[in-house]
KOLSE-949234 format. One record per atom (N, C-alpha, C): residue number from 1; residue in three letters; atom name; y, z, x. Coordinates in Angstrom, 2 decimals. Last residue first. Layout:
REM residues N
ATOM     k     r    a         y         z         x
ATOM   NUM   ALA   CA         Y         Z         X
...
END
This chain:
REM residues 75
ATOM     k     r    a         y         z         x
ATOM    75   LYS    N     44.37     -8.48    -24.96
ATOM    75   LYS   CA     43.72     -9.68    -25.51
ATOM    75   LYS    C     44.62    -10.87    -25.38
ATOM    74   THR    N     43.55     -5.66    -23.08
ATOM    74   THR   CA     44.57     -6.65    -23.42
ATOM    74   THR    C     43.85     -7.88    -23.90
ATOM    73   SER    N     42.85     -2.17    -23.50
ATOM    73   SER   CA     42.43     -3.56    -23.28
ATOM    73   SER    C     43.60     -4.46    -23.64
ATOM    72   TYR    N     44.23      0.20    -22.93
ATOM    72   TYR   CA     42.79      0.23    -23.16
ATOM    72   TYR    C     42.21     -1.17    -22.96
ATOM    71   PRO    N     46.67      0.34    -20.24
ATOM    71   PRO   CA     46.22     -0.07    -21.58
ATOM    71   PRO    C     44.72      0.01    -21.70
ATOM    70   LEU    N     47.78      3.28    -18.54
ATOM    70   LEU   CA     47.07      2.01    -18.51
ATOM    70   LEU    C     46.69      1.63    -19.94
ATOM    69   LEU    N     49.15      5.46    -19.38
ATOM    69   LEU   CA     49.64      4.81    -18.18
ATOM    69   LEU    C     48.99      3.44    -17.99
ATOM    68   ALA    N     48.34      7.11    -21.47
ATOM    68   ALA   CA     49.09      5.89    -21.79
ATOM    68   ALA    C     49.75      5.27    -20.56
ATOM    67   MET    N     46.54      9.06    -20.94
ATOM    67   MET   CA     47.95      9.41    -20.75
ATOM    67   MET    C     48.89      8.23    -21.02
ATOM    66   GLU    N     44.20      7.63    -21.28
ATOM    66   GLU   CA     44.50      8.72    -22.21
ATOM    66   GLU    C     45.98      9.11    -22.15
ATOM    65   ARG    N     44.32      5.99    -19.07
ATOM    65   ARG   CA     44.41      5.39    -20.40
ATOM    65   ARG    C     44.77      6.44    -21.44
ATOM    64   ALA    N     44.00      7.89    -17.07
ATOM    64   ALA   CA     45.24      7.11    -17.12
ATOM    64   ALA    C     45.41      6.44    -18.47
ATOM    63   ASN    N     41.39      8.79    -17.64
ATOM    63   ASN   CA     42.52      9.72    -17.75
ATOM    63   ASN    C     43.84      8.97    -17.84
ATOM    62   LYS    N     39.97      6.41    -17.13
ATOM    62   LYS   CA     39.93      7.02    -18.46
ATOM    62   LYS    C     41.09      7.98    -18.66
ATOM    61   VAL    N     40.54      6.11    -14.42
ATOM    61   VAL   CA     41.01      5.10    -15.36
ATOM    61   VAL    C     41.01      5.66    -16.78
ATOM    60   ALA    N     39.23      8.38    -13.39
ATOM    60   ALA   CA     40.68      8.24    -13.21
ATOM    60   ALA    C     41.26      7.21    -14.19
ATOM    59   LEU    N     36.58      7.79    -14.09
ATOM    59   LEU   CA     37.22      8.98    -14.64
ATOM    59   LEU    C     38.74      8.88    -14.52
ATOM    58   ALA    N     36.15      5.48    -12.57
ATOM    58   ALA   CA     36.04      5.42    -14.02
ATOM    58   ALA    C     36.73      6.61    -14.68
ATOM    57   LEU    N     36.50      6.57     -9.97
ATOM    57   LEU   CA     37.38      5.52    -10.46
ATOM    57   LEU    C     37.35      5.45    -11.98
ATOM    56   ARG    N     34.33      8.30     -9.82
ATOM    56   ARG   CA     35.68      8.85     -9.75
ATOM    56   ARG    C     36.71      7.85    -10.27
ATOM    55   LYS    N     32.30      6.37     -9.95
ATOM    55   LYS   CA     32.41      7.37    -11.02
ATOM    55   LYS    C     33.79      8.00    -11.04
ATOM    54   GLN    N     32.81      5.02     -7.58
ATOM    54   GLN   CA     32.88      4.27     -8.83
ATOM    54   GLN    C     33.00      5.23    -10.02
ATOM    53   ASP    N     32.33      7.03     -5.72
ATOM    53   ASP   CA     33.70      6.53     -5.87
ATOM    53   ASP    C     33.86      5.75     -7.16
ATOM    52   GLN    N     29.56      7.27     -6.06
ATOM    52   GLN   CA     30.43      8.42     -6.30
ATOM    52   GLN    C     31.87      7.97     -6.53
ATOM    51   PRO    N     28.61      4.71     -5.34
ATOM    51   PRO   CA     28.41      5.21     -6.71
ATOM    51   PRO    C     29.33      6.39     -7.04
ATOM    50   SER    N     31.20      2.97     -3.48
ATOM    50   SER   CA     29.99      3.77     -3.54
ATOM    50   SER    C     29.81      4.28     -4.97
ATOM    49   LEU    N     32.40     -0.36     -4.13
ATOM    49   LEU   CA     32.59      1.08     -4.03
ATOM    49   LEU    C     31.23      1.77     -4.04
ATOM    48   ARG    N     32.69     -3.11     -4.50
ATOM    48   ARG   CA     32.00     -2.61     -3.31
ATOM    48   ARG    C     32.29     -1.14     -3.06
ATOM    47   THR    N     33.69     -4.55     -6.63
ATOM    47   THR   CA     34.60     -3.62     -5.95
ATOM    47   THR    C     34.04     -3.09     -4.65
ATOM    46   VAL    N     31.42     -6.09     -7.33
ATOM    46   VAL   CA     32.69     -6.74     -7.04
ATOM    46   VAL    C     33.60     -5.81     -6.22
ATOM    45   ALA    N     29.41     -4.28     -7.74
ATOM    45   ALA   CA     29.12     -5.45     -6.90
ATOM    45   ALA    C     30.41     -6.16     -6.49
ATOM    44   ARG    N     30.50     -2.53     -9.55
ATOM    44   ARG   CA     30.35     -2.09     -8.16
ATOM    44   ARG    C     30.07     -3.25     -7.24
ATOM    43   SER    N     32.79     -4.35    -11.72
ATOM    43   SER   CA     31.51     -3.75    -11.37
ATOM    43   SER    C     31.50     -3.32     -9.91
ATOM    42   ARG    N     36.00     -3.40    -13.05
ATOM    42   ARG   CA     35.13     -4.34    -12.34
ATOM    42   ARG    C     33.87     -3.61    -11.91
ATOM    41   LEU    N     37.00     -2.36    -16.27
ATOM    41   LEU   CA     36.62     -2.01    -14.91
ATOM    41   LEU    C     35.74     -3.09    -14.31
ATOM    40   LYS    N     39.39     -4.33    -18.11
ATOM    40   LYS   CA     38.09     -3.70    -17.97
ATOM    40   LYS    C     37.82     -3.39    -16.50
ATOM    39   GLY    N     41.67     -5.82    -18.54
ATOM    39   GLY   CA     41.80     -4.37    -18.51
ATOM    39   GLY    C     40.48     -3.63    -18.41
ATOM    38   ARG    N     41.55     -8.51    -18.27
ATOM    38   ARG   CA     41.46     -7.99    -19.63
ATOM    38   ARG    C     41.54     -6.48    -19.69
ATOM    37   ASP    N     41.58     -8.95    -15.56
ATOM    37   ASP   CA     42.76     -9.36    -16.31
ATOM    37   ASP    C     42.74     -8.86    -17.76
ATOM    36   ASN    N     40.01     -5.91    -14.26
ATOM    36   ASN   CA     40.15     -7.37    -14.39
ATOM    36   ASN    C     41.35     -7.68    -15.28
ATOM    35   LEU    N     40.73     -3.29    -11.95
ATOM    35   LEU   CA     40.61     -3.77    -13.32
ATOM    35   LEU    C     40.71     -5.29    -13.34
ATOM    34   PHE    N     41.33     -2.45     -9.44
ATOM    34   PHE   CA     39.92     -2.38     -9.83
ATOM    34   PHE    C     39.69     -2.81    -11.28
ATOM    33   THR    N     44.05     -2.51     -9.26
ATOM    33   THR   CA     43.31     -3.43     -8.40
ATOM    33   THR    C     41.82     -3.46     -8.75
ATOM    32   ARG    N     44.92     -0.44    -10.86
ATOM    32   ARG   CA     44.94     -1.79    -11.42
ATOM    32   ARG    C     44.20     -2.80    -10.56
ATOM    31   LEU    N     44.88      1.75     -9.15
ATOM    31   LEU   CA     43.82      1.63    -10.15
ATOM    31   LEU    C     43.77      0.22    -10.73
ATOM    30   TYR    N     47.25      1.31     -7.73
ATOM    30   TYR   CA     45.96      1.24     -7.02
ATOM    30   TYR    C     44.81      1.07     -8.01
ATOM    29   THR    N     49.10      1.71     -9.77
ATOM    29   THR   CA     49.07      0.43     -9.06
ATOM    29   THR    C     47.76      0.25     -8.30
ATOM    28   VAL    N     48.66      4.39    -10.55
ATOM    28   VAL   CA     48.33      3.29    -11.47
ATOM    28   VAL    C     48.24      1.95    -10.74
ATOM    27   ASN    N     48.06      7.23     -9.84
ATOM    27   ASN   CA     48.19      6.10     -8.91
ATOM    27   ASN    C     47.81      4.81     -9.64
ATOM    26   LYS    N     47.36      9.12    -11.66
ATOM    26   LYS   CA     48.78      8.83    -11.52
ATOM    26   LYS    C     49.05      7.63    -10.61
ATOM    25   TYR    N     44.64      9.51    -11.42
ATOM    25   TYR   CA     45.12      8.81    -12.62
ATOM    25   TYR    C     46.60      8.45    -12.53
ATOM    24   ASP    N     43.38      8.67     -8.22
ATOM    24   ASP   CA     44.05      9.64     -9.07
ATOM    24   ASP    C     44.64      8.89    -10.26
ATOM    23   LEU    N     42.10      7.85     -5.67
ATOM    23   LEU   CA     41.57      7.65     -7.01
ATOM    23   LEU    C     42.10      8.76     -7.92
ATOM    22   ALA    N     43.27      8.88     -3.38
ATOM    22   ALA   CA     43.74      7.59     -3.88
ATOM    22   ALA    C     43.27      7.33     -5.31
ATOM    21   GLY    N     42.27     11.18     -2.26
ATOM    21   GLY   CA     43.37     11.32     -3.20
ATOM    21   GLY    C     43.86     10.00     -3.78
ATOM    20   ASP    N     41.27      9.60      0.70
ATOM    20   ASP   CA     41.25     10.82     -0.10
ATOM    20   ASP    C     42.48     10.88     -0.99
ATOM    19   PRO    N     40.59      6.05      0.48
ATOM    19   PRO   CA     41.29      7.20      1.05
ATOM    19   PRO    C     41.24      8.41      0.11
ATOM    18   VAL    N     37.42      4.60      0.37
ATOM    18   VAL   CA     38.60      4.93     -0.44
ATOM    18   VAL    C     39.28      6.13      0.20
ATOM    17   ARG    N     35.76      1.99      1.91
ATOM    17   ARG   CA     36.15      3.40      2.03
ATOM    17   ARG    C     37.44      3.61      1.23
ATOM    16   VAL    N     33.37     -0.16      0.57
ATOM    16   VAL   CA     34.79      0.06      0.85
ATOM    16   VAL    C     35.06      1.56      0.91
ATOM    15   LEU    N     30.31     -1.07      2.13
ATOM    15   LEU   CA     31.04     -0.38      1.08
ATOM    15   LEU    C     32.47     -0.13      1.53
ATOM    14   GLY    N     28.42     -2.50      3.68
ATOM    14   GLY   CA     29.76     -3.02      3.50
ATOM    14   GLY    C     30.52     -2.37      2.36
ATOM    13   ARG    N     25.98     -1.76      4.53
ATOM    13   ARG   CA     26.04     -2.35      3.21
ATOM    13   ARG    C     27.43     -2.90      2.90
ATOM    12   ARG    N     26.55     -0.55      6.94
ATOM    12   ARG   CA     25.91     -1.86      6.96
ATOM    12   ARG    C     25.95     -2.55      5.61
ATOM    11   ALA    N     27.71      1.84      6.10
ATOM    11   ALA   CA     28.49      0.95      6.96
ATOM    11   ALA    C     27.88     -0.46      6.97
ATOM    10   ALA    N     25.70      3.12      4.67
ATOM    10   ALA   CA     26.86      2.60      3.95
ATOM    10   ALA    C     27.65      1.61      4.80
ATOM     9   PRO    N     22.39      2.12      5.79
ATOM     9   PRO   CA     23.56      3.01      5.76
ATOM     9   PRO    C     24.76      2.33      5.11
ATOM     8   ALA    N     19.85      0.86      3.57
ATOM     8   ALA   CA     20.70      0.69      4.74
ATOM     8   ALA    C     21.87      1.66      4.65
ATOM     7   ARG    N     17.02      2.63      2.39
ATOM     7   ARG   CA     18.31      1.99      2.14
ATOM     7   ARG    C     19.10      1.91      3.43
ATOM     6   LEU    N     13.68      1.82      3.46
ATOM     6   LEU   CA     14.79      2.75      3.30
ATOM     6   LEU    C     16.09      1.98      3.07
ATOM     5   PRO    N     11.12      0.10      1.62
ATOM     5   PRO   CA     12.08      0.17      2.72
ATOM     5   PRO    C     13.21      1.15      2.41
ATOM     4   LYS    N      8.07      1.56      0.71
ATOM     4   LYS   CA      9.35      1.09      0.21
ATOM     4   LYS    C     10.37      1.18      1.35
ATOM     3   ARG    N      5.01      0.46      2.17
ATOM     3   ARG   CA      6.07      1.46      1.99
ATOM     3   ARG    C      7.34      0.82      1.49
ATOM     2   ALA    N      2.13     -0.91      0.62
ATOM     2   ALA   CA      3.32     -1.07      1.45
ATOM     2   ALA    C      4.34      0.02      1.13
ATOM     1   MET    N     -1.18      0.00      0.84
ATOM     1   MET   CA      0.00      0.00      0.00
ATOM     1   MET    C      1.24      0.00      0.89
END
């Protein structure tokens, strides 16, 4: 039975490093870089964020939408 290969380290996978404190709901210009033209979150395959950073991003976007800093969607 073949062994499952280990995951490559983050540096080799090419994940984007997010500065500390950048994923904050008040940092609207930075959050907009992770939204598409319709106001939806881009996938991890596109943003190249780690799973933890993607969750922090989703939470920050949800908070910004709740505070009316970002639109829920644009049509």
